[in-house]
C-alpha positions in Angstrom: -9.4 56.6 -4.1 -8.1 56.0 -7.4 -9.8 53.1 -9.4 -6.6 51.6 -9.8 -5.5 51.5 -6.2 -9.1 49.9 -5.2 -8.5 47.4 -8.1 -4.7 46.6 -6.6 -6.6 46.7 -3.0 -8.9 43.9 -3.8 -6.3 41.8 -6.0 -3.9 42.0 -2.8 -6.8 40.6 -1.0 -8.0 37.8 -3.3 -4.7 36.5 -4.4 -3.7 35.0 -0.9 -7.2 33.8 -0.7 -6.9 32.0 -3.8 -3.6 30.3 -3.0 -5.0 29.0 0.7 -7.8 27.8 -1.5 -5.3 25.6 -3.7 -3.4 24.7 -0.7 -6.3 23.3 1.1 -7.8 21.7 -1.8 -4.8 20.0 -2.6 -4.9 18.4 0.9 -8.4 17.7 0.9 -8.1 15.4 -2.3 -5.2 13.8 -0.4 -7.2 12.9 2.9 -9.0 10.1 1.6 -5.2 8.6 0.4 -4.0 9.3 4.2 -6.9 7.1 5.6 -6.0 4.5 2.6 -2.4 4.2 2.8 -1.3 6.0 6.0 -2.6 4.2 9.1 -4.8 1.4 7.7 -3.0 -1.8 8.3 -3.7 -4.9 7.8 -5.5 -5.9 11.2 -6.4 -2.8 12.5 -7.1 -2.0 16.0 -9.7 0.6 15.0 -13.4 -0.7 15.4 -14.8 0.3 12.4 -18.2 0.1 13.1 -18.0 2.9 15.9 -17.1 5.4 13.5 -19.5 4.2 10.8 -16.9 3.8 8.4 -18.2 0.0 7.5 -17.1 0.3 4.0 -14.4 -0.7 1.6 -11.7 2.3 2.1 -10.1 1.2 -1.6 -12.8 2.9 -2.9 -11.3 6.5 -2.2 -8.3 6.2 -4.4 -7.5 5.0 -7.8 -3.9 4.3 -8.4 -2.6 6.6 -11.2 -1.8 4.6 -14.1 1.2 6.7 -14.6 2.7 5.2 -11.1 1.9 1.6 -12.2 3.6 2.1 -15.2 6.8 4.2 -13.5 7.2 1.3 -11.1 6.9 -1.2 -14.0 9.5 0.5 -15.8 12.3 0.0 -13.3 15.3 -2.0 -13.8 15.9 -4.6 -10.9 18.3 -7.4 -10.5 17.3 -10.3 -12.4 18.4 -12.9 -10.1 15.6 -11.3 -7.5 13.0 -11.6 -10.0 13.9 -15.4 -10.4 14.2 -16.2 -6.9 10.7 -15.0 -6.1 9.3 -16.1 -9.1 10.7 -19.9 -8.8 9.3 -20.1 -5.3 6.0 -18.9 -6.4 5.9 -21.0 -9.0 6.7 -23.9 -7.2 4.4 -23.2 -4.9 1.3 -23.0 -7.4 0.7 -18.9 -6.9 -0.8 -17.1 -9.3 1.6 -14.4 -8.0 4.7 -15.9 -9.9 3.5 -14.1 -13.1 3.7 -11.0 -11.3 7.2 -11.7 -9.5 9.1 -8.5 -11.7 6.6 -6.2 -10.3 6.7 -7.3 -6.8 10.7 -6.6 -6.9 10.0 -3.6 -8.5 7.6 -2.4 -6.3 9.9 -3.3 -3.7 12.6 -1.2 -5.0 10.3 1.6 -5.5 9.4 1.5 -1.6 12.6 0.3 -0.6 11.4 -2.4 1.1 12.7 -5.8 1.2 12.0 -7.7 -2.1 10.9 -10.9 -0.7 8.3 -9.5 2.1 5.1 -8.8 0.1 5.1 -12.3 -1.8 6.2 -14.0 1.5 3.4 -12.2 3.2 0.8 -13.5 0.0 2.2 -16.8 0.9 0.8 -16.9 4.4 -2.3 -15.1 3.9 -3.5 -16.7 0.6 -1.0 -19.1 -0.7 0.1 -16.6 -3.0 -3.0 -15.4 -4.3 -4.7 -18.8 -4.6 -7.2 -17.9 -2.0 -8.1 -14.3 -1.9 -10.1 -12.0 0.7 -11.4 -9.9 -2.1 -10.3 -9.5 -5.6 -6.4 -9.1 -5.8 -6.3 -8.9 -2.3 -3.9 -11.5 -1.4 -2.8 -10.2 2.0 -6.0 -9.3 3.9 -4.9 -6.2 3.7 -7.4 -3.6 5.3 -8.3 -6.7 8.0 -10.5 -9.3 8.0 -13.7 -7.1 8.3 -13.0 -4.5 6.0 -10.4 -6.0 3.5 -9.6 -3.9 0.5 -11.1 -4.8 -3.1 -8.2 -4.0 -6.0 -8.6 -4.0 -9.8 -5.4 -5.9 -10.4 -2.5 -7.3 -9.1 -0.1 -4.3 -9.8 -2.7 -2.1 -7.7 -3.2 -4.5 -4.8 1.2 -4.9 -5.0 1.5 -1.3 -4.8 -0.8 -0.5 -2.4 0.7 -3.3 0.2 4.1 -2.2 -0.6 3.4 1.5 -0.2 1.8 0.3 3.3 4.7 -2.0 4.6 7.1 1.1 3.8 5.1 2.9 6.3 6.0 0.2 9.1 9.6 0.8 7.8 9.6 4.3 8.5 8.3 3.7 11.8 11.1 1.5 12.3 9.6 -1.7 11.9 11.7 -3.5 9.2 11.6 -7.5 9.8 8.5 -9.4 10.1 9.0 -9.7 13.8 8.6 -6.0 14.3 5.7 -5.7 11.8 3.7 -8.8 13.1 2.2 -6.9 16.2 0.2 -4.3 14.1 0.1 -6.5 10.8 -1.5 -9.7 12.5 -1.8 -8.6 16.7 -3.7 -11.9 16.9 -0.8 -14.5 16.4 2.2 -12.1 15.8 5.0 -14.9 16.8 3.5 -17.6 14.8 3.0 -15.2 11.6 6.2 -13.5 12.1 8.0 -17.1 12.1 6.3 -18.0 9.2 6.9 -14.8 6.9 10.5 -14.9 8.3 10.7 -18.7 7.0 9.3 -18.0 3.4 11.5 -15.2 3.0 14.6 -17.4 3.8 13.5 -19.8 0.8 13.5 -16.8 -1.8 
């Protein structure tokens, strides 16, 4: 066998393995993100203790600054920002200062611009009584609420999670409530809907 033909066969065997390894490496790095954003809801029905997952899932992913910057550079309707900001400000909500980012995130993830702000009012008075640092939504559930590093990271994560509800066909508080807050879905959805109507 010629040396060049031997090398060619080795290369033909190695190249697909390298491509396959790259493919799996990509999805293995995305796996924690899937658990962080794909199927974890505010009040998950999963009993985390059964799976020895009693930990803060937010630590698996650090939000890329570039994505926060990209969302923060979106042009949005200023009247939407003012409506959200005025409502939150009148309620003494710390999230009033992040009204523009709330609207920008909603635009980026294609959800109602009032939804994330309204849920924050119901869950924590707009960030006055957070579950964990920067978690004004109870995101992750009462027993495993996420800890965020900034309001932007939290807003983006919750917006992305709610976009998952939308993708599944649940795009109103009444449709979202049974999964977000199965304990009191009717009361929760009524309150969220009312707050949204005030913005």
